[in-house]
N, C-alpha and C positions, 0 to 999 in steps of 0.2 A: 254592380256585378250581379245583384240579386235578380234583376230583370232578365239577365241572360241565362242564369243557372237554375233559378227557382221554377216553380210551376207557372203556367200561364202560356201565353201565345207567342213568346219570343221565337224568332226564326231558329236561333241556335238551340233553344230548349226543345223545339219541335223536332229538329233533326236528331237530337240526342235521344228523345223518347222513341222515335221511330227505330233508331239503331238498337236501343235496348230491347224494343219489341222483337226485332229480328233475332237478336241474341237469345232471348227467352224462348222464342218459337223453335229455334234450332236445337236448344238443349232439351226442350220437351219432346221434340221429334226423336232425339237420340234415346230418351228414356222409353218412348213408345216402341222403338225398334230394338231395344236392348234385350238381354236375356231375362226371361220371366222366372218366377220362383218355381222350383221343382216340387214344392209341397202344395198339393191341391187342397190341404186342410187349413191353410192360413186363414185366420179369423178376420172378419170385417173390421174389427177394432184396430188390428195391426196394419191392415191396408190403409185405413183412414189416418193412422199415426204416421205411416210412411209417406202418404200424400202430403200431410202437413209439414213434415221435415223438408220434402222436396220444394214446396212453395216457399218455405222460410229461406232455403238456400238461394232460390232464384231472386227473392227480394233483396237479400244481402249482396248478391252478385251485381244486381242492377244498381243498387245504391253505390257500390264501390266504383262501378263504371261511370256513373253520373258524376261523382266527386272528381275522378280522374279527368273526365271531359272538361269540367269547369276549370280545373287547375291548368289544363293545356290551353284553354281559351284565354284565361287570364295571362298566361305566359306569352301567348302569341300577341295579345294586345299590348302588353308591356314592352315587348321587343319592338313593336311598331312605334310606340311612344319614344322609346330610347333612341331609335333611328332618327325620329323627328328632332330631337334636342341635341343629339351628339354634335352635329355640325355647329350649333350655337355655343356649346360649352367648350369646344376645342379652341385652343389659341391658334388662330389661323397663321400667325407669324411663325408658329413652330411647325405646324403640319403642312399647310400649303398643298393639299392634294390637288386642288384645281389651279392654284395661283403660282406654285413654284415649278410647274412644268413648262413655264412660259418660254424660256430661251436656253434650253439645255444644250442646244447645238451652236451657241454663239461662239465666235472665235475668241472672244475675250473670256478669261478665266478669273478675272478679278472679282472678289466676293464682297469687297467693302461697299458701304452705301454710296450711291452716286447722288451727291447733293449739289444743287446749284445755288441755294439760298440759305447758307448755314445760319446766318444771324436771325432771320425770320423763323427758321425752323426751330431754333433753340427757344425763342420766345413762345412759339406756338405750343411746344411740348409742355411748357408750364401752364399756359392758358387753357388748354383743352381739358385739363383736370379741374381747373377752377370753374369751367362752364357747368360742371355737374351741380354746383351749388346755386345756380340761377333759380329764380322763382318759377312756380308752376306756370304762371301766365306767360313768361318769357319762353319757356320750353314749348308751351302750347302753340305759340305763334310761329315756331320753327316748322311746324307740321301743317299749317293752314294756309289757304289762299288768302292773302291780305286784303284783297279788294272784293267787296260784296257785289260789285257790278258784274263780276265774272259769272255769277249765278243767273243773271238776266238773259244770257245768251243761250238759246236752245237749238238743238239740231233740227234742220229743216230739209235736208237733202232726201229724206225718205219719201217726201211728198213729190208727186208728179201729176201733170195734167194730160198725159198722153194716153192713147188707147191701151187696152190690156196687153196687146202684143203689136210690135211694130210691123206694118205691112211690108211684104216682100216685093210688091210691084214697083217698077222703076228703079230697082236696085242696080247699082252701077258695077257690082262685081265683089271680089273678095279681097280682104286685107289680111296679110300674114305678117307677123312681127317675130323677130328673133332678138330677144332682149339680152343685153350684156350686163356685166357687173354682178353684184351679190344680191341677196334677198331683197333689200330695200330699193336698190336701183331698179330692179326688175319690177317691183310693185308699182313704182311710179310709171314705168314704161307701159305696163298693162293698162292702167287707168287713162293715160294719155292716148293709148290706142283706141280705147272705147270712145273717146271724144272724137278722134279723127274719123273713125268708122261712121259715127253719127253725122259728122260734118259732111262727109263725102257720100252719104247714103249708100253705105257698103255693108257687106256681111263680114264680121270679124271671125277669123279662125282662132281657136284657143291659142294663146301665145306660147312660143317656144323659148327656152332659156339656153343661151350659149354657154359652153364650157369655158371657164376662166382659169388661166394658169396661176392666178392669185388665190381664188377661192377653191378651185379643184373640187367642184361638186357637179355630179351628173344629174341632179334632181331636175324634174320637169314640173310643169304647172300642177298636174294632178298629184304629184308627190307632196305638195305643200298646201295647196288650196282645194276646196271642195268644188269640183268641176260642175256638177249638176246644179248646185246651189247658185253658183256664179251665173250660169247660163239662164236659169229661171228668174233670178232676181233682176237681171238686166234686160229681159225679153221685151219689156215695154219701151225700152230706149234704143236698143240695137240688137239686130239679129246675130246670134253667135252659134257657130258650129264647131265640131271637134276636129274636122279634117277638111281639106280641100276636096271638091268633087273629083272623081277619077280622071276626067278628061283634062284637068289642070295639073294633076300631080306629076305627070310625065314631062311637063314643060321645063325647059331650061330658062328660068326666070331672068337670069343675068343676061343671057344671049338675046332675049327678046326685048330687053330694056325695061323690065318690070322690077328690077332690084334697086332699091333706094337706100343709100348709105348715109351715114351722118355727115359726110362731106357734101351731100346733095341738098341738104336742108339746113337752114340757119339754126343756130342754137336759140331755143325759146322763140321759135318762129311764130308769126301771126297766122291765124286761120286762113287768111287770104293767100299766103304762100303755098299752102297745101292745095287750095283750090286751083291756083294757077299752075303749079309745077307737077302735081300728082294726079289730079282728077283726069286730065286728058289721057294719061298712060293707063289709068284704071279703066276708063271707058273704051279704050282701044283694045287692051289685052284681057280685060276681065279679071285681072289679079295684079296686086302690087305687094312686094315683099320689102318691108322695112328691116334692114339689117343693122343691129345695134340699138337704134332708137333711144339714145340717151339724151334726155332733156331737150327734145326737139320742139316741144309745144310750149308757147309762152303762157302768161297768166293774165296780164292786164287787157289784152286785146280779145280775149275769149268772152263771148256773150254769156249772159246769166244762165240761160237754159243749158248751155254746154258745160259751164262751170259746175252746175248742179250734178251733171253726169260724173264728173271727176269725184265729187264727194260721195255720190251714191256708190260708186265703184270702191273707193278706198275705205270708207267708213261703214259700209253695209254689205256689199256683195262679196268681198274677199274674206272668206272664213277659212281658218286653218283646218286641215284634215283632222278627223277624230283622234288619231294617234298623237298628234301634236297637242291638241286641246287637252287630252287627258293627262299627258306628261306635264304640260304647263299648269294645269289645275293642281296637280300634286306639288309642283315646285312652289307655287304661290301659297298654298295652304301651309306648307312647312315653314315658309318664310314668315307667315303671319302667326304661326303656332295656333291655328284655329281651323275649324271645319269650314264647309261651304258657307259663304256669306251672302251670295246672290246679290251683289251690288249691280248697278247698271253696267259697270265695266266688266264684271264677271259674265253677265248675260251675253254681252257682245263678243267677248273673247272665247267663251267656252260653250255657249248654247246649252244643249242637253247633255254635254259630255263633262260637266263639272262633277268631279269625283267628290263624294262625301266621306272624307277621311275622319275617323273618330279622333276627337281632340281629348287626349287623356292627360293634358298638362294642367297643373294647378294654376289658378289665377283667372280673373274674369275676362277682361278685355283682350282682344287680339293684339299681338305685338306689332309695333310700327317698324317699318324699315325704309331706308333710303336707297334708291337705285342709282348707281353712278356709272355712266357710260364712259369708260376710260379708253377713249379712242387713241391709244398710243401703241398700236401694232406697228410692225416693221414697215408695212406698205405705206401707212400714213406718214410715219416718221421720215421715210426715204423721199416721198413725194413732196414733203413740205420744204425741203432744201434748207432746213434750219440746223443749227448746232445745239446739242443738248449736253455739253460738258464732257463728252467722251474723248476729245482730242483726235489725233490722227487715226487711231485705230477705228474709232466710230465713223469718221468720214470715209475711210477706205471701205469699210463694211457696207455702208449705205450706198456708196457709189457702185459697188459690185452688185448690189440688189437692183439698183436702177438699170444697170446694163442688161440684166436678165429680164426684169419685169416691166420696165418703162423705157424701152430702147429709144423712143422718140425724144423723151425728156433728156436722156443721157446724151444723145447726139446734139441737142440744142445747147447743153451745158459746155460742149467742146468749143462752141463758137461764141459764147457769151459768158459773162461772169454774173453770178447772183450773190448778193451780200446777205449772209444769214442774219446779220444785225438788222438790216432793213426789212427782211421778211418778218422778223419778230416785232419790230416797231409798227408794222402794218397789220399786226394781228393774224398772221398767217401760220403761226406755229401752234401745234396742238399742245395742250397743257400736259405737263409731266404729272405722274402720281404725286410727287412732292407739292407741286403748285396747286393741284386739286385739293390736297389735304389742308393747305394754308387757307384756301377759300372757305372750306367747310368750318374750320376752326374760327375764322374771323366772323362767320355768320352766327356762331354760338353753339354749334353742335358739340356734344361732349364725348369723352373717350369711350363711353358705353354705347354710342350710336351703332346700330346694326346696319351694315352696308352690304348690299348686293352689287357686285362688280360685273358689268357686262363688257364684252370685248376683252377676254381674259388673257389673250396672247400678248402680254405686255413686253415691249421691246426692252431688252436689258435684264429681264427676269427679276429674280428676288432682290438683287442688288438695287435695281431701279425702284422697286416697289417698297423697299423697307422704310424709307422716310414716311410713307403714307401709313404703313402698319404700325409705326412707332406712335403716331397720333391716334389712329383708329384701329385697334387690334381685331375688332369683330368684323372682319371682311370675309365674304364668301362668294363663290361662283356657283354656277349650276352643277359643276363637278363635285362641289362640297355638299350640296343639298340633296342631289339625287344619287342613287347608287350606280355602280358600273352597269349592273343589269338593267336598271331603268333607263340608262342613257344608251344602251347597246343598239337599239333600232336607229339611232341618229348618228352613230359613230361614222366618221368619214363623209358626212354630209353637212358641210358648213352652213348651208342655207337653212336646214331644218334645226340645227343648233341655234342659229341666229334667231329663228322664230321663237325659241324658248326665251332668249334674251329680250326679245320684243315684248313678250307676254309679261315677264317679270318686271320690266321697266314701266310698262303701261299700267300695271296693277299697283305699283309702289305708292306709298303715302307721299313721298317726295321724289322727284326725278331730277338728277343733277347732270347737266350737260358740260362737257369739257371741250367740244369741238363743234362749232356752229355749222361747219360744212359737212358734217356727217349725215348721211341719209337716215340712219337709224334714229339719231337724235331728232332730226326734223320730223320724221313720221310719228315717232312716239310722242313728241311734244304736241303735234296736231291732234293725235288720237286722244290724248288726255284733255285737251281743250274741248274737243267735240263731244266725247262721251263722259267727261269727268264731272259735268254739272256744276262747274265752278268750285270744285273741291279737290282738285288735283294739281297742286302747285309744281312749277318747274323752276329750277335754279339755272340761270343762264348767264355766265360771266361774259362780259364783252372783252374779247382777247386783246383788242387794240388798247383799250383803257387799262386792262390788267398789266399789259407789258409796260405801259408808262409807270404804273404804280411800282412794279418790281424794279424798274430801272432806277427808281429813286429810293430804294430800300435802305441804303446806308444813311440817309438823312431823315428817316421818319421812325417814330416809336411804334409800338404795337397798337396803341390807341388810334393813331393816325391811319395806320394800315387798315385796321378793323373798320373805321368809319368810311374810308374810301371804297373798300370792297363791298360793304353793305349798300352804299349808295349806288354802286355799279350794278349790283344784282337787283336792287329794288326797281330800277328804271325798266328793266325788262318785264317785271311782273305787272306793270301798269296795263290795264285793260283797254284795248282800242280795236277798231276795225283793222283789217289787213292793210298795211301800208302798200303803196304802189310799188310794184316790182318784186314783192315778196311771194313766196310759195304758198299756194292754197293748202298744200299738204301740211305745212308747218303752222300756218295761221289761217284756220278755216272760218274765222269771223268775217264772212264776206257774203254778198248777195248770192242767193242760190244754194248756199251751204248751211249757214246758221242765221237765225233770226233773233232779234233783241225784243224782249217782252216790254211793252209799254205799261204805263201806270194803270190803265183801265183793263188790263188783262189781254189786250190785243197784241199782235206782234208786228214789228216793222223792222227796217234795217237801221 
């Protein structure tokens, strides 16, 4: 605090001195314009003594103001520090500012814990405390990437061999997309559209985002991503404009046959299908509108130079707007209990908008945190067609949700039966908070582990979440870490809030996935592989194998459960190139996207 309140060049001290100077000047001015002595015979000594008293009063006044200023500065900084630690010191199982607002409107009023695996949960409750006594080497391994081979893979998509700007001659027209889904589905659609535009030698119009009855967000591309940065970064690969030219804006694209829906293009189609089915329409009408564009472009059939465009788009060109970057920076720094670290991940996520929050907390190293994507919201639970122990009331509630939000699925269920048990055995059921807690306990995380929960609208509310908080009480969401005022600009915009979850998960020391089908989990996992430099581990349970383990829980002890869970998670951590059929966004170790360093310092695949 001496640097701030003492003499010298500190910004706060300089401002205080200037303020004191203004105060002094004001008072001197008042003295000059005040009443003068009526006695013309006052001696020079008296005048000098009066001037000395006046100067002494000014010095005392300035000193008092300086002390008060320092005290106010200290109080302000201490309040900032208190806000940074309050969410850590509060027992989330008691306060739940972010987590207990999850299902207040549920038709069920039952407040008891909803437990599906009581025997395992009882054993885990005892084990999670014992994990605290593990050796430092065991604890260290929980937070590290186990395979050094991961550090040999380097990002390569920033490189390109094309001219500074793609030429516009021989351009076949304009491609417009209206992407459906939430933030992460739309992100995939944007990067796939970049590839299709390059494939068809077309100009891409900045993507539009469709309104969803599930996500209820009116945000458009420029509300989430930096438009100019995106256009400029990709200009050597594909020409991008913000709007259609006026002569095309008035066209009824559906009437002239230029509207392409997801029914018109196969899921994960090969580039040849776009050339055969879409290019003739584009050349004839000068414009094509892809409506929906969900997962329409495949992976294995895409040539390397186009695969590179996907990675350039996803890992480099799409930067969140400054408002999201600053809020995400504040979120991460409070989770770490540290100021700006400037890691490679920080540079990619925040750029020049990384806030430098003063770290007034005692203790040397930044705190570690685990990010858990708890994809157990009502839409996922309803769509999975699984049972989660809630009986008839749960089944009726989820069916009503499907009737409203997934009418096609609800209609299909009237004509066919789906076995929840079979769905679970096939690994199609999202993990419950209880099942996620059992995995983390089996891996060795202790009761004090600090966990950030993304996807906070947990179906079933506090009753469903309580088995997890019994094991790991230090759970927070963005609503616990950021104040209401700090979150106010993002309120009612689910995609912008999801961007904060993306940032917190990407920046975490460890990221734990509970649903392999989730786009956020997929994109964050890939982002950590690409920018994590081999130091960003991800925990990824195999839901099919986990269902088998849980199905045999009555016949195994904790030791057997622990061993099988660790083997299951360990298999996913093994470092390898992208397997055939897998997403480049999730597994970017693939030609055109990442390169593997050879022993002589060169790179190959």
